[in-house]
N, C-alpha and C positions, 0 to 999 in steps of 0.2 A: 554598532549594528551594522551588517554587512550591507553594501548596495548592490543593486542589479549590475552595474557597470564593473563592479569588482569581482562578482561572480563571472561574468563573460569574459573578462581578462584573465581570470585563472584558469580557464579552460584551454587557453593557450600554451600547452604545455608538453606538446609532442607525445600525447599518449597514443597508444597503437590501437585504434579502432578500425574493424574491417567490414566494408560493405561491398557487396558486387565484386568480391575478388579482389578489391584495392582498399589501399589505406585511406580513410575518411578522415578530413579535418572537421571536427565537430562545431568548429566556430564559423565554418563557411559553407558546410554541405546542407542542401535543401532539407535533407532527412532530418535534421535537428534543430532547424531554424525555430520553428514553432516551439518546442519544448523548452529550449533554452531562453526564449523571450518570456515564455510564461513563468519559468522559475526565476529569471532576473524581476519580473514584476512582483512575485512573491517578495523577495528580499527587497525591493523598493518599498512596497507597502509596509513591511515589519520595520523598517528603519524610518518611517515617518512617525515621529512622536505622537500625532494626533490619532493613530490608530491604536496606541495603549497595547504594543507586542511586546515590550521590554519589561524587565524586572531586574532587581539587584540581586545577583545570583550570590549566595554566601559562599560557593565553592572558589570564585575567582573575586570576589569582593569588588564587583563592578557590574556594569549592565550586560544582559544576554537576553536571548530570544525566550519568551516565555515556553514556547512549544518544547525546548529542550529541559524544562524545569523538572526538579526531582520534588514531587509534592508531597509535603510534610503535613497537610491538614486537608479537609474538606474544601476549605476555601481555596487552598492552592490547587486542587483538582478542578474546581469550577473556573478559576482564572486560566488554569492551563487549557481547558477545554473551550474557553472563549476564544484564545488566541488560535488554536487549531482550527475551530470552526470559521472563523475569519478568513483564514487560508483557503479553506475549502469552499467558503462562499465565492470564491474567485475562480476555482476550477471545477465547481460543482460536483467535487468527488470523482472525478475522471482522472486524476493523476494519482495512481495509487502509492507510488514510493516518492513522494516528495521529502524534503529534508526532515519533516518532522515524524517520519515514520521510523526509519532506523534510529534516528536520534532518541525517540522514546525508548527503544531497548537499550540504548547506552546509558540513559539516565538510570534504566533499572538496574543494570551491571554495575554503575558506579554506587548506587546506594548501598550495595552491600559488596562492596570490592573485596573485602576479607574472604569470601568465598573463593576467589581466584587464587589465594596464596598457596604454595606449596612449601613443604619444608626447606627446600634449597632454592626456592625462587619466589621472589615478592611479585608475583604477577598482578596481584592486587593493585599495586602502586602504579603499573603500566594502564590498567583500566582507569584508575582515578586521573591520570595525567592526560589519557587521551580526551576522557570527558572534558576536562578543563580546556583542552586545546579547541573541542567543538564549540565550547561556550563562548570562548574568547574571539574565534575567527568565524563563527556562524557557518560551521562546515556543512556541505552537503554529503552524506554518507549513505551508500547504499549497501545491499549485501547480496552474497551468493551463497545460499545454505543448502543447496538441494544438489546431490551427486547427479551425474550424468546418467540418463536412462539406458545404461549398457544392460544389466540383467537384474531386474527387480525382485528376483528370487533369491539373489544372495547379497551380502554386503560386499565391499571391495575386495577383502581377502580372497573371496571365493572367485574373483573374474579371472579370465585366461590371460591378462597382462597386469603388471603392478603400474600404479600411478596413472590409471584412467581418471579415476577420483583424484581431487587434489590432495596431496599428502606430502609428507616431510621425507625427502629423499637423502637429506645430509645435514648434519648439525656441526657448527662451528663454534668458535668461542664468541663470536660476535652476534651470531644469529643463526637462523635456519634457511634452507633452501627447499623451496616448494615445487613440486612436478604435478602435472595432471589437469583436470578440469572440474569446473563446477557449472550448473545451469541456472538460468532464468534470472539473470542479473538485471532485474528491471531497472533502467534509469542509470546504470552503472556508467554507461558511456558517457553520462553527462553530470556525474557526480565528482567530488574531490577524492573521497577515499571509498574503498570497499571493505566490508566486514566479511570475513571469510570464515566459515564454520559448517556444521552438518546438523540439520534438524531430524533427519532420518535417522532412527536409533541403530547405533552401532554395536559390536559384540566385542569380546575379548578377541583378541587377534587383529584387531583393525586400528591398534594404537596409531600407526603412521598417519592415519586418516583422521585422528580424533584431535583435532587442533582448532584453536579460534585465535585469529590475527586479523590486523588491518594492515592495508597497505595503500599507498597513494595510487591513484589510477594511472598516473604515468610512470610506475615502476619498469624498470627494464625487465622485459621478460614476459610482461602481463600483456596479453592479447584478447581483445574483446571482439567476438564475432556476432554481428546484429541479424536478427529476423529481418526480413522485408519490412521496409517503412511503408506507413499508411498515408503520410503527409505530401509524398512527393508526387510531382506531375498533376496535382489537382488544378483544376480550372480556376478555383478562387475560392477565398474564405466563404463567401455567400454560399458556394455550392456545397462546401465539406468545413461547415465552421468547427467541428470538433476535431477532425483527423488533421487539420492544418494548425492546430493549436497545442494539443495534449497527447500526441503520440509519444510516449516517453521511452520507446524502445526496449526489449528484452535481448540480452546478450548471453552466449555461452563464453564463459571465462576461461582463457588457457593460460597455464603457469609453466612457462618454459624455463625451468630452473631460476624462479624468481627468489632473490635473496629478502629475507624478513628479518631486521636487527629484533634483538630480545626485547628491546623497548616496547615494541608494537606486537609483542604475543601475550595473549591473555590464558590461553590453555595451550597445554604442550603434551600431546601423546597420552591423554587420560580420557578413557571412553566414557567412565562415569561422570566426570565434570562436563564433557560436552553434552551428555544427556540432561544433565541437571541445571546446566546455567540458566536457562531461561525461567525455570520454576523455583530453584532456590534462591533467586532474586526475584525482585519485582518486573523483570523485563517482560516476560510474556504478557502479564496483565496491563502494563502501560503501554506496550506496543499495540496490542490488540484494542485496547481503550481508544488509541488514536485511530485505528482502522475504522471502528465503529463510528466515531464521530465523522470521518470521512464519508462512509457508507451511508449515514444519516443524510447529508448533502446531497449525495447521489439520488437516494429514494426520494427526496423532496422535489429535486429536480424532475425525475421522471413523473412524478405525480403530477406537478405543474404543466408539464408537456401535454400528457394526457387529458387534463382539464381544459387547455387551451385548444387542443384539437376537437374537442367534443363541443366546445363554444362555437367555434368557426364553422363546424359542420352543421351547427343548429340541432344537435341531437342530445344536448345534456339534460333534457325535461323527459327523454324516453326512459321508462321503468328500468328496462334491462341495462341500458348505459349508465343510469345512477347506481345501479348494483355494482358494475364493474368498477366504477369511480368509488363507489364505497370500500371495496376490497382493496383497491389500490391504496386508499387513505389508511386502512387497517395494517397494511403491509408496511407501510412508511412508518406509520406510529409505533409499531411494534421494535422496529430498530431503533428509533429515537427513545421511545420510551424506557425500553431496557438499558440503553446507554446512559440515560439519565438516572434511572434507579441504581445502576452500580456506583455511580458517585454520591447519590443521595444516601446510600448505605454503604459506604466505604469502611474499611476496616485498617486500623494501624498496625503494622507489623512490628516486630522487636527491634527493628533498626530505626523506627520512628516514621517510617513512609507510610503515606495514606495510599492504600491500594483499593481500586474499584472492586465492588463485590462480585467474586467470580460467578456467582449463581446467575446474575442478571447479564453479566458480560458475555459468557459462554453460550448463552441461550440463543440470541439472535444469530450467533456464529455457527450453532448446530443446524440451522435451519438455512443459512445462507445460500446454500446449493439449491435450495428449492424456492426460496422467498423472492431472490432476485429475477430468476428465470420466470418466474409466474408474473411478476410486475411487468416484464419486457413483454410477455405474451398479451397481457390486458392492453398495453400500449399498442401492440401491432393490431390487435382488433379493433380498437377503436379508430385507427388511422386507415385500416382497410387499403383499398388500392390507392389511396390518395398519396400516399408515399411513393408509388410507383409511377403514377401520372404527373410527372414534373418535367420541365423543360431539360434538355440536355446539359445545358450551363445557363449561366446568368447572361450570356450572349444573346440568348433568345429573347431576352427581356429589352435588350438595348439596340437591338438590331433593327433598323427601319423596315426591313422586309418581313420579319417575324413579330414584332412587338405587338401590332394589331391584333392578331389572332390570340396570342397568348393573354394580353390583358382582356380580351372580351371572354374567353372561354375557360380560363382557370382562375375563377374567382368564387367568393362566396358572398351572401348578402352582408352588406356593409363592410366587407373586407375586400380590399383590392387585390389584385393578382400577385403582385410583388410580395406583398403580406403573407398571403398563403402558402406561396411558394417557398418562401423564406422559411416559414413553420414546417412545411412537409420535408423539405430538405434536411433541417435540424433533425427531425424525428429520424429520418433514415440513416443519417450519420450515427445516431445514438444506437440503432439496433440493426441496420442492414448492411452497412459497408464492413471492409475489414476492421476497421477502427471498433466499430460496433460488436461485430464478432468476437474481437479480443476481449472487449469489456466483459461480455457474458462469460467467456472462458476464465477470466480472471477471477471473478465474483463466485464462480461455481467451485474453483479450486484454491481460493485465497488461503484457506485455513487446511489445505490437504484435501486428501480423498473424504467423502461424506463420513465415512465410518471415523476417521480421526477427528473431524470437528464435533460431531455428535459424542465423541469419546470424551472429549473437554467437559461439554456440557454434563454428561453422566457423572463424570469424576467430581464436579464442582457444584453440582445441583444441592447437596446435602441430604442424602437419601435416609440418613439415620433419623433426622427428623421426621420424614413423612412415614418411615416405618415405625418410629415410636407412637405416632398418632393411631396408626392401624393396630398396633400390638396393644396399645391400651384399651381401644375400643374392643377387642377380641376377649380381652381379659375380663371385662366389665359383665360378661353374661357366661352362662353354661348351659348344660342340659337341664339342670334343676331350675333354671330362671323362668318365672312367671311373666 
């Protein structure tokens, strides 16, 4: 089991990460200090035997992190869930692309590695071997699976320039050469490897872009361009408790003729396989089961924050406030209940993998773009102007010139100023700062556009069962029925 110090040491690998027009060292730049320490803390927690995060993996005949497990029974699914939940109890679901996220997709790939084989190339072996590497080394893998937003009306073959989207520009005996870009590489700057593929449906003619492969983040020619960081130049952790810890950074990944050896290639110039890889294997259900466990932690944290604010403001007994808290409790329970139901009614596929029931897995995903924003809105309503009327920084609480007024006027019954201000600053960092705005955008588009997320729910609900009920009822009477 990897230690946090080993993770931090691995980041000293000369990776090409750019911020503000300059190459940034993720081990020293303040933009990455919070998230790298958070991830290191997750690894230290998992490495502690007392926390029960390890299991004996049959793939490597040795210990590995439970979050990377291929579940082969309902018991395995619950054990995996417990491990994932333990990690996200530490981040409160605010780190969307922690190592367990893409690790879950890779477990799904490896559980049906034969899918990736081609008549002339055993790509399935590559998948299996890389999954074993993840297990042995406790690797942090992120992904870039969305093309740049150049022209959403066409796929890459219709754009005015080749290789704007990452694609294979050359093939050699030893591997492939990749040129172009992919967007939204959340946490890629602080990961060990990046999984590169395309979740957006491609068409015949897009073969150059229909690939799946992994590359170390420090691969020559791979450049990562970061969005503005949210944790830099913050006055203190007290003032910005979330921004300073959990900003995982999103990047544009640019492939400047990056060489990828054949052993790191999973799919090569195959439109159909790129489209089907997530669904012909358990990858999509396992990856999104992880995401719903994470969202459960986030919703619970949001609900607790709202309840705490209501108590501090002495409004929790007002009927309209109780109604809002009840709605928030319902929203949070829907996510948690559906996630648990998907495991409780799991199905075992032909390869022996226990898959979360997609009916219940995709139901909350279909509503995520509405459910999470509504929960945030309730929190905003309950906090009111309290989130805005806070001191400019913690220094107002410690300065002799200002502390007296702050302690006298910004307080609640039985709640001193420091505690109230701390609570309201936490709430504002959750919903009002750049970090909070990014969290809202992330959850709204986690599963893609709303029609994509609802499409998953539509296809996996099992409408044949519902139609059968209606058809049987209709067949039970006619115009002659008394």
